[in-house]
C-alpha positions in Angstrom: -38.2 -18.6 21.6 -40.8 -17.9 19.4 -39.3 -17.6 16.0 -41.0 -16.5 11.9 -41.3 -19.7 10.3 -43.1 -18.7 6.8 -42.4 -16.0 4.6 -45.8 -13.6 6.3 -45.5 -13.2 9.3 -48.4 -15.6 10.2 -46.8 -18.9 11.2 -44.7 -18.7 14.4 -42.8 -21.5 15.3 -41.8 -22.0 19.7 -37.6 -22.6 19.1 -36.8 -26.0 21.0 -33.5 -27.0 22.3 -32.7 -24.3 24.3 -32.0 -22.1 20.6 -31.9 -18.5 21.0 -31.7 -17.3 17.7 -34.5 -16.5 15.0 -33.4 -15.5 11.7 -35.0 -14.2 8.0 -32.9 -15.5 5.1 -33.2 -13.9 1.5 -31.9 -14.8 -1.9 -33.0 -14.4 -5.8 -33.1 -17.6 -8.3 -34.7 -18.0 -11.5 -38.1 -18.1 -9.6 -37.5 -14.1 -8.0 -36.1 -12.9 -4.2 -36.8 -15.8 -1.9 -37.7 -15.7 1.4 -37.1 -17.7 4.4 -37.7 -17.8 8.3 -36.7 -20.0 11.2 -34.7 -20.6 14.6 -31.2 -20.5 15.4 -28.9 -18.6 12.2 -27.2 -20.5 9.4 -24.7 -20.1 7.2 -25.5 -18.7 4.0 -23.7 -18.4 0.8 -22.1 -14.9 -0.5 -25.3 -14.5 -2.6 -27.1 -15.1 0.3 -28.3 -12.1 3.1 -29.5 -13.2 6.3 -30.3 -11.5 9.4 -30.4 -13.2 13.0 -31.3 -11.7 16.7 -32.5 -12.7 19.8 -36.3 -11.7 20.7 -39.2 -13.4 19.9 -40.7 -12.5 16.2 -38.0 -10.4 15.6 -37.1 -12.0 12.0 -39.9 -9.6 10.4 
């Protein structure tokens, strides 16, 4: 599976160990709105939004 690994969809990462999900996670802190992308589908705290998907380059 190929997932984006940075805020801007320029850098991609090939997931390892049979990972079948990509994610995009957003939250706000003192620096403003933050965004993280990668492989997997991580658990999140109540004030975060995570979107998980299962196709190549789907975490826009």
